[in-house]
N, C-alpha and C positions, 0 to 999 in steps of 0.2 A: 504494499500500499504506499502511496506517495504522500510525502509531507508537503505542506504549504510553507514557503519562505515569506516571513512577514517581519515587520518592524513593530516595536511596542508602542511607538507614538509617531506622530508626523514630524516632530522636532528631531527624533533620532534618524528618521528616514532622510530628512533634508541634510543633516550633518554627514550621513553616510554618502549620499549622492555628491555633495560638495567635495568631500575628500576623494571620491572616486574620479571626479572630473579633473583633479590636479595630478593624477597618476599618469605616467607614460602609457601610451596605447598598448604596448606589448604586455605590461603587467595588468592593465585594466582588463584586457580580454581573458587573461588567465584567472583573474579574480572573479569575474562574471561566470566563467566556466566552472570554477570550483564551487561557487555559491549554488549554481544550478545543480551541481552534482549532489548537493545535500538533500535535494528533494527525494532522491532514491535511497540514499544512504547517509543519514544524519550523523552517524558515527564511524566514518571510514577508518580503516586500519592503516598503520604506517606512521612515518615520522612527521607527515604534514599535519595531522590532527592530534590534539592532546587534550585529555581531560584535565582541567585546571585544579590545583590543590588549594583548599581554603576558599574564602568568599572574596570575589572580586566584583565590587559594585560598580556598574556602569549605568548612568542615567537612571538611578533608582531601581535597576534590575540586576540580578546576579548572572554573570557570565559563567557558564560551566565548561565551555569548550573553546579551544583556540585553533583556528585553521591557518596554516603558514603558506603563503604564496610569495616566494622570493623574500624581499626585505619587509613585506607587508603581512599584517596579522588581521584576521577577521575573528572578533569575539562574539560568541553566540550561545544560545540556550536552546534545549530541546524540550518540548512539551508533548510527551508521548500520548497523553489522554486526548488532546486535540489535534494531534498529528501536525504539529507546527514547529518549524525551525525559526527562532526569534533572533534576528540579526541585531547586535547591540552597538558594535563599533568596528570601524575600519581605521587602521593606523599604521604608520611606518614604524618598524621596530626601533625602539630607543629606551632610555631609562624610564620614561614616563608611560610607556605603553601599558604596563600592568599595575600602575599606581594610581 
């Protein structure tokens, strides 16, 4: 069964889109493809995806997973009851990404 990829709020969606627009085209395409792949497998195996340890609060929501695409990170949560992948943040990896 497929999952829907959603945002928790319009504000988070705008920030995600704004960040995505600033990313070079090759990485942008890879990020979009990786996010689309979450619809069929929200918890892919391998080094690109990681379950986060502890509580990482992003815009009043808890990020449970990290998806790595080059130097960029997509932080998200999975709601199995509603079959939704909730995108919370897109950021270039640096000291503030997980803080």
